[in-house]
N, C-alpha and C positions, 0 to 999 in steps of 0.2 A: 379276853378277846373283845373287840369293839362290836358295836351294834350291827355293823355290816357283816359280821361273821356269824350271825345268829343261825343261819342255815347250817353252817359247819357244826354248831353246837348240837343241833338236832341230828345231823348225820353221824356225828361221833357217838351220840347216845344210841342211835339205832344200831351202829356197828357192835357196840358192847352187848346190847340186848340180844342181837341175833347170835352172837357167839355163845351167850348163856343158854339160848335155846338149843343150839347144837350140842354143847357140852352137857346140858341137862339130859337130853335124849340119849346121848352116848352112854352115860353112866347109870341111867335110870334102872335098868334091869339088874344091876350089880351092886345096889346100895345096901341090900339087907346084910351082907357079910362084911361091910367095911364102914366102920363108925365115922371115919373122916369124910369119905365121899358122901355118906348118907347125910351128914350134918351140912356139908357144902350144898348138896342138892336141895335140902329143906330151905336153906337160906335163899338160894336162887329162886325157888318156886314160891317163896313168900311174897315176891314182888315183881318178877320179870314179866309175866303175862299181863298183870294189871297195868304195868307201865307201858307195855307195848300197845295196849288198847288206848292208854292215855295219849301216847305220842301220835297214834293214828288219828285220834280226835283233834289234836292240835293242828293237824294238816288237812282237816276236813272243813267243808263249807256247808252251811245250812241250806243252800240253794240246790236245786236239782234241775238245771236247765239242760238244753241239748248237749252242750259241751261236757257238763258233769255226767250226764247219762252215758255219753260215749266213753268217758274215762272209766266209769264203772264196768262197762262191758269189756273194754280193752284190758284193763289192769286187774280186774277181779274175776269176772264171769269166764272169760276165755282161759286164763291160767287155771282156774278151778276145774273147768271141764277137761282141758287137755291133760293135766296131771292126775286127775281122778282116773281117767281112762288108762294112763300110763302105769300108775301104781297098781291098779286092779289087774291089768294085764300081766304085770310082773308077778303078782300073787298067784295068778292062774298058771303061769309057767312054772313057778317054783313049787307050788303046793297042789296043783291040780284043781283048785277051787278058788272062788273069789274070797276076799277077806271077810272077817267077822263084821266089819263096818258096813259092808253092803247089805248084810242081813238085818242090820239095825237101821237101814236107810240113813246112814250117817256119812259125812265126808271121810275119806281115807285118812286116818291117823292125824298128822299135823295140819291137813288141809281144812280142818274145822275152822281155823282162823279166817280163811278166805270167805267161808260161808257166813261166819259171824260178822266179818267186816262189811260184807254186802248188806246184811240186815241192818247193821248200825247206820250205814250211810242212807239207807232207805227210811229208817225211823227218825233220823236226825231232823229233817225238815218239820216233822210233826212235833217232836219234843222241844224243838227250838222255840215254838210258839206257846209253850206252856209256862205257867209260873213254876219256879223251882224245879226245873227239869231233872236235875241230878237226884233230888229227893224223891221225885216221882218214879224215876227209873229204879232207885234203890228199893222203894216200896214194892214195885212190881216183882223185882228179883226175890225179895224176902217171901212174898206170898207164893210165888211160883215154885219155890224150893220145897213146898209141902206136896206138890203134885207129882204123882208117879208117871204122869204123861210126859214130863220133861225128862231130859237125859241126853243120850247121844243122838237121838233122832233129830236129823237135820241141824245138829249142833245147838238145839234150843236152849239147853241148860247153860252152856257157856256163853251163849249170846246174851242172855238175860243177866247172868252173873257179872260179866265184865262190862256191860253197857254203861253203868254209872261212871266207871273210869273213863270210858270213851267220851261221855258227855262232859266230864270234868276237864278233860284235855281240850275239848272244843271251847269250853268257857275260858280256860287259861289263854289259849291261842299260842302261836309259835314264838312269841316274843317274851314269854314268861321268864325265861332264864336270863334275859337281858336286864331285868329289873331286880334280880336277886342282890341282896346286900351281904357285905362281908360278915356281919354278925351271924348270918345263917350258917356260916361255916362252923361256928362254935356249937351249933345245934346239930348239924348234919353228921359231923364226925362221931360224937358220942352215940347218936341214934344208930348209925351203921355198926359201930363197934359192939354195942349192946345186943343188936340183932344177931350178929355173928356168934357172940358168946352164948346167947340163948339157944341158938340152933344146935350148938355142941352139947348143951346141958339138957336138952329134951330127953325124956325117957325113951327107951327103945320101943315101947308099945304105943308111941304117938301115932295116931291115925292120920297119915299124911294124905289120905284121899280127900280131905278138906281142901287141899291146895289145888286140886284139879278143876274145881268149879263145875263138874259134870255129874255130881251125885245128889240125889234128893235127900232131904233130911230123914226120910224113912229108911233109905238104904244106909245112911250113916248112923241109924239108931237113935236119932235125937229129934224126932218130929214133935217138938214141943217148944215152949217159950225159951227154955234153956238153949236149945239149938239155934233159935233166932238170935238170941243175945250173943251166942258164939259167933254167928255169921257177922253180926254188926261189929264185934270186936276184931274179926278178921279183916273186914273192910278198912277199919281204922288203922290197924297195924300195917296192912299192905300199903295203904296210902302214905303213911308216915315214913315207913322204911323205904318205899320206892322213891318218893319225892326227895328224901335225903340222899339216896344214891344218885339220882339224876342231877341234883344240885352239885354234888361233888364232881360228877362227870362233866358238867358244863363249865367248870372253873377254868379249863384250859383246852387247847386244841391237841388232841391225842394223835393226830395224823391218821385217823381212821375214816375220814369223811368219804373217801372213795368206796370203801366197803359199805358204809351206811347207805350210800346212794344206790347200791345194787343189792341191798339186803333181801329183796324179794327173790333173787335168784339163789341166794344161800338157803332161804326158806324152802323154795321149791325143790332143790336138788339134794339137800342134806339127808333126806330120807332115803334116797337111792344109795348114797354113799354109805350110810349105816347098814343098809341091807347087804351091800357088797361085802363090807367088813365082817358082817355076821356070817354070811354064807361061806366066806373064804377062811373063816377061823381066826381072823386077825383080832377080833374083839375078845374072843375066848383067851387068846394068847396074852393080850394086854392085862386081863384081870387074873392071870395066874402069876404075874410078876410080884416082886416085893411091893408092899403097900406104897412106899414112897415112889418107886418106879412106875407103879400103876397110875398114880395121880399125875405124874409128869407126862407119861405116855398118853393118857386120856386128854390132857390139856393140849399137848402138841398135835395130836391127831385132829382134835376139834379145830384148832387154829388152821391147820392145813386144809381141812374141808372148807372152812370159811374163806380162806384166801383163794382157793381154786374156784369155788362157786361164784365168788365176787369178781373174778377176773373179767376184763372186757371181752375176751374171747368167748367165755361162757355166756355172757349176755348176748353177744352177736349170734352165736350158734343157736341159742334158745329162741331168740326172736325169729331168725331166718327159717329154722327147721320145724318149729313147733307152734309158735304163737302167731306170727304173721300169716301163715296159711289159713288160720281160722278167722282172719279179719273179715271174711265174707259175711260173718254174722252181723256186722255193722252195716246198716243201710246208709246210703248217701243222704245227707241232710239237705232239705230244700232251702235254697238261698235266693230269696226274692230280689236281692240287690243285683243279681246277675241277669235279670230279665230285661231285655231292651224294650222301651216303650214303643208301642205300635204307632205307625204314622196316622195323622189325623185324617179322618174321612169327611167327605162333604156331607153337609146336613141333608137328611132325607126326611121329608115331612111324613112319610109313611112308616118311618122307623118307630119301633116301640119306645115309649118314654122310659127314661132312666128311673130305676127304683130309688126311693128316698133313702 
């Protein structure tokens, strides 16, 4: 693709990543008894959230002026507030109580990403003025992983864990894939292939909690130098595998740009779709099928959820019924250019002198 289509590259990448989010969440509770789905899930989680943070960083600016502040409120704060209320209300109706996340003072389930994204955007102007910001963020994350105070609370653990990837994306910028060379293809293909094979060869007792980014080293039973070295290795592997996948995805136009442009709506609504499928027994039925049919059905249902949630009608209804009614949270910005100069007054010797 030409340099003019660099936005299409990013949108295509976002479309694939949001599909992996939906597919990963759909199969997550059923991976223990299915080696194939478990291996696929591990491969997905080895890179998809770090790369989502990286892409978010690519599209972020280090400034925080009035326009940027408005965008944060409009695109992050309002959706986070609205859907937090929505999902907790659903929990209350279905189970008679609020979710476990509310007890932890944490965003509901997948909404942690909006909380983290808000924090990343607020921290970016500060880290952008530091020497070696990615290294600094990595150091903070490694040190914070020893603290029991971090975790699900306000999404602190994941915010710090994935912040280095966000900063790395900001460093790269949105044109990074325009400068990729063909010889990188010879590197990316074997990297992805080896990662997939390794995911299938992992032992069944592999502790995949490491992939969530929300557990302290103490909870993982490795609050020592070995645990820190394991984390560093995980950062390296996630970065290498993720960038290899993104490079392969950026090689052509997959025709998914429209979905990538509306990925936020897929993110916001797929949780409700999965709750409906769970409560109606559809998910249970899917995972009682033959293993091959289970994988095909899970893939197809995930694709359908993505298509429906990324449809222009879904965007229009979400904006009209949920998000725009909350626009009162945004105050009108003062615009001095619209003030008409007052007419000159006659000189008055008794008037007070102008201040210097």
